C-alpha positions in Angstrom: 10.6 15.4 11.9 13.4 13.5 11.5 14.8 12.0 8.1 15.2 8.3 10.0 11.6 7.0 8.6 11.7 4.1 7.2 9.7 3.2 4.4 6.7 1.9 6.7 6.5 5.0 8.3 6.5 7.4 5.2 3.0 8.1 4.7 1.8 8.8 7.8 4.8 10.9 8.2 3.4 13.0 5.4 -0.1 12.8 6.5 0.4 13.8 9.8 2.4 16.8 8.4 -0.5 17.9 6.5 -3.2 17.5 8.9 -0.7 19.3 11.8 -0.6 16.5 14.1 1.1 17.3 17.8 2.2 14.7 19.2 2.9 16.9 22.5 -0.8 18.0 22.6 -3.2 16.0 25.0 -5.9 16.6 22.2 -5.7 17.2 18.7 -7.8 19.1 16.2 -10.5 17.5 14.3 -8.4 17.6 11.0 -5.5 15.9 13.1 -8.1 13.2 14.1 -9.3 12.4 10.6 -5.8 11.7 9.3 -4.9 9.3 11.7 -8.1 7.7 10.9 -7.1 7.5 7.4 -4.3 5.5 8.2 -6.2 3.0 9.0 -8.9 3.0 6.2 -8.6 5.3 3.4 -4.8 5.4 2.6 -4.3 1.1 3.0 -7.8 1.3 0.5 -6.1 3.2 -1.7 -3.5 1.1 -2.3 -5.4 -1.5 -2.3 -7.2 -0.5 -5.1 -4.4 0.6 -7.3 -3.0 -2.6 -6.3 -6.3 -4.2 -7.6 -6.2 -2.4 -10.9 -2.5 -3.0 -11.8 -3.3 -6.7 -11.0 -6.2 -6.8 -12.8 -4.7 -5.0 -16.1 -1.4 -7.1 -16.2 -3.1 -10.6 -15.0 -2.8 -12.9 -18.3 -2.3 -16.9 -16.7 -4.9 -18.2 -18.9 -5.3 -22.1 -18.5 -3.3 -22.2 -21.5 -0.3 -20.2 -20.7 -0.3 -22.3 -17.3 0.1 -25.3 -19.6 3.3 -24.1 -22.0 4.6 -22.8 -18.1 3.8 -26.1 -16.8 5.5 -28.2 -19.8 8.8 -25.7 -19.8 9.1 -26.5 -16.5 9.0 -29.9 -17.5 11.5 -29.9 -19.9 13.7 -28.0 -17.8 13.1 -30.9 -14.9 12.2 -28.9 -12.4 
């Protein structure tokens, strides 16, 4: 594996290493197949869950806060 992976290829590369995926083989082991399938389901779902929890925890945009922000923007002429 080379070190020229972009950010989008880092997680799949790590998973491929963990499940012993070999691109030169005609058929893959069951664990390698599971690793490939996890790229399309489990891993994105995990990232979505983490993002949703962060968003839920730090979201504080209430109607009152929106009014204050709009007032401040009007004062600045924006």
